[in-house]
N, C-alpha and C positions, 0 to 999 in steps of 0.2 A: 387722230393717230392715237392706237393704244400705247400709252407712256413706256409699257415694258419693251417698246421696240424702236422709242426714240433715242438715240444715242445720246442726248444730254441728261436722260434717267438711268442710262447704265453705270453702275456702280464699277470703279476700278478693282481688281482683285490685288492682292498685295504685290504679286510680280507684276503687275503692270501700271502700279502706282509710281511715279518718278520720285515723290516725296519720301516713301519706303526706302527706294533704293540710295536716297539722299541722305537718309538717317542712317543706313547700314554704312555707307561709305565714311561718313563722320563716324562713326562708331569705332571702323577699323581704324582710321587716323588718329583718332584720340590714343586707342590702345597702343598702336604702333610706337605712337611718340612716347608714352609713358615706360613702355619697354626699352626703348633706344635710350632715354634719359637714364633710367637706372642701370643699364649695361655700359654706357658710355663712362658716366660718373663713377660707378663702383669699381669698373675693372680698371679704368685708367687711373684712378688714385692708388688702386692696389699695386698696379705694374710699376707706374711712377715710383712709387715708396720704396718696393722691395726690389725691384730690378733695375731700378736707375739710381735712385739717391742713396740707397744703402747697399748696393751691389757687393762692394768691398767689404763692407762691415758682415754682411750675412754670408760671404762665400763659404766658411765654414759650416754653414747650415743649407748648404746645397744638397739635395737628397740624391739627385742623380746626375744631370748635367743641364747647363742652360738652355733653354728653348733657343731655336733658330730663328732668325726672321722670316723665313719662307713658311715656316710652321705657323707662324704667329699671324701671319697676313692670311693663310687657309683657314685658321680658327676665327678670325675676325669675319671673314666672308661667310663662311658657312653659320656663324652665330647671328649674322645680319638675316639670314633666309630663315632661321629659327624664330627670330623675333617677328617675322611676316607670319610665321605659321601659328605662333602663340595669339597675335592680334586676330587671326582668323578663328581660332577657338574662342576669342572673345563673343564673337557674333552669337554663338550658341547661348552663352549667357545672357545677351541683350535679347536674343529670340524668346529666351525661356521667360524673363522678367516681363516682356510685353504680352505673354501668354499667360501670364499668372503663375507659371509653373515654378519659377524661381524668384527668391525673395532676397534683396541686399537691402539692409538697413541703412538708412541716413543717420537714424539716432542709435548709438551702440547699445543702449540700455532698453531698447524697445523689447527684448524678450528678458528682459530682467539682468541686475547687475553681475549675477553668477555666470550668464552666458556672456555678457562682455568681459568678463575675466578669464574665461575658460576657452572660448572661441578660438583663439590664437594659437594658444597650444596643442588644442585638438585638431586644427587643420595641420599643424606642422608635423604631427605625430601621424596624421592619416597620409601626408604627402611621404613621410618617410618608410611608411608600411608599404604605398603604391609603389613607390620607387623601388625599393628590394625586390618586389614580386616582377615588376617588369622588367628590370635589369637582369635580373635571373634568366627570364625567357630571352632577352636580347643576347644572351650568350650561350644560347644553344645554336649548333652548327651553321642553319640555313639565315637565322637572324643576323647573327655575327656577320656571316659573309656578305650579306646583301645591304645589312642597314647598320649595325653597331660597330663594324668594323672601321667606319669613318672616323667615329671620335677616337678610337685608337690610334688612328694614324700619328696621332701625337704621343711617342712613347716617354717624353719629356715634357708635359704639358705646361703652358702659361696661362695666367688668368684669363686670357683671349680665349680660352677655349672653354671658357664657362657655359656657352650655348653652343659649340661647335657640334652639331646635331645633324645626320641625316633627316630630310623633312619629315619621312614617315615617324622617326625616333621623337622630334621634335613634337609631332602631333600627339604622341603617347604619353610624352612628360607633360604636355598643356592641358591633358583632361582632366588631370585631378581636382582642378577649380571646380570645373561644370560638374564633374560626378559628386563633389563634396555638397554643391548647390542644390543638388536635385534631391537631396536627402535632408538638410537643414539651412535654416536661413543664416547668412553670414552678415556682419556689419561693414559697412564699404571701408571703415578704417583698418578692419582686421585684413581685409584682401591687401590694401595697400601696405601694412606692415609686412605680410606676407611675401610681398613682391621684393621687398626692400632685403629682407632675411635671405631670399631665395637667391639673389646675385651677388649678395655681399659672401655668404657661405660659400657658395658654388666657385666664384672666384677664387677664393682664399683655399679651396680643396684642389685647386689647380696651379697652385703659386709657385712650385718648384722649391721653394725654400721653407722649412720649418721655422715657425715663429713661436709656437708654444714652448712653455719653460720644460726644462729637465724634470722628469717625474710625474709630468701632467696626466700621461696614459695609466699611471698606477694608484693616481688619487681615486677615492672612491666615486668622486662625481665627474672629475675630468676624464677617466677613461669610459665613460658612457657616451663621450662624443667623439665623432670622426674627427681626424687631424689632416694635414695636408700629406705627411708621410702613409697614413691610411691610404688616403686615394691615387696616391703616386704609385705606390707598389701595385695598385690596380693596374694602372696605365702600363708600367713597366712590364707585367708579366701577363696581362689580360686574365687572370684569374685570380679569384679569391677577392675579400674586400669589397663586397657589393654593396654595402651600407650608404644611405645618403649623409644624414645628419647625426644618426646614432650608432654605436657599435653593436647593440643589442642582438639583431639581427643575425649578424653573422656568427656572433658567439652561441646564440640559440641553435643555429643549424649547421654549426660546424664549416662556416665559409671564411672565416678569418685567418688571414695568413699567418703561418709559424713564425715567419720573419719579422713580424711587424714591430715587436717591441726591441728587439735587437737593433733593427735599423733606427727606431725612433731614438734609442739611446746613443747610437752613432752619431746622428746628425745633431743631437742636441749637447755634446760635449762642449766645453769650453774652447774658445779659440788657443788658448796655452795648449790644452790636451790634444787638439787635432794638429798643431805645430809640430808637437814632439812626436805623435804617432806617426806623421809623414817624413820625420828624419831617423832615416836607418841607425840601428845601433843604440838608440836611446829609448828608455821607456821611462813611464812615471813612477816614481819612487811610494 
């Protein structure tokens, strides 16, 4: 018999290879587990600290209103589906590595110390620019009505809203890493650090209370970073303050809310000032 027609000699395509599907399933499981751990630990610690243990102490720094339990349950549910989408996008990276199109370095100095040092800031800057552009798109009428409006159901969000996206929005948000890797190699430790940075800053942005010190946003350096108040105003009004990690895109393109500085100063006043302001007929001397 001609070996070409003997089933024993017919090689399986990747689509028919059980080992390939097992590798895909294992990659999905690893990615989802990592996303879940980052989310569960980061969000839980922030929520317990700010909304439970320090709730009374930080009440004067509440930006709008405390999030409701039903909202937090919805936020957690949609965050769970987003983590599944993020895990699925990791399969794009997985396939790219196997095909030799994407490079993730185990040794962070493989492309020199300069890249080991600059790659994390470069990835964060890219993420910030990518998010601003896609966020503006998501606020156009069709995208907001059918996709992004789900995230804005939380007018007063909690840290659990960090990943509370429509699956399509989660896919858009999750593509920033594969797109970066298609252009430049990145160390594995940088991707790990970016994941931690993303969940911590994202949960902090939805924290409902402002923890940064008074005058922070007027400082030459502090004013470059978004705060909880910055993003909370975006949720309250669904307009303006589209930035993710930094304020410069909003300032350059004229989309920073005019009430941002005033609102930040209001919520960062001392408890004594807050008590006096709430008592009629009294004013600070």
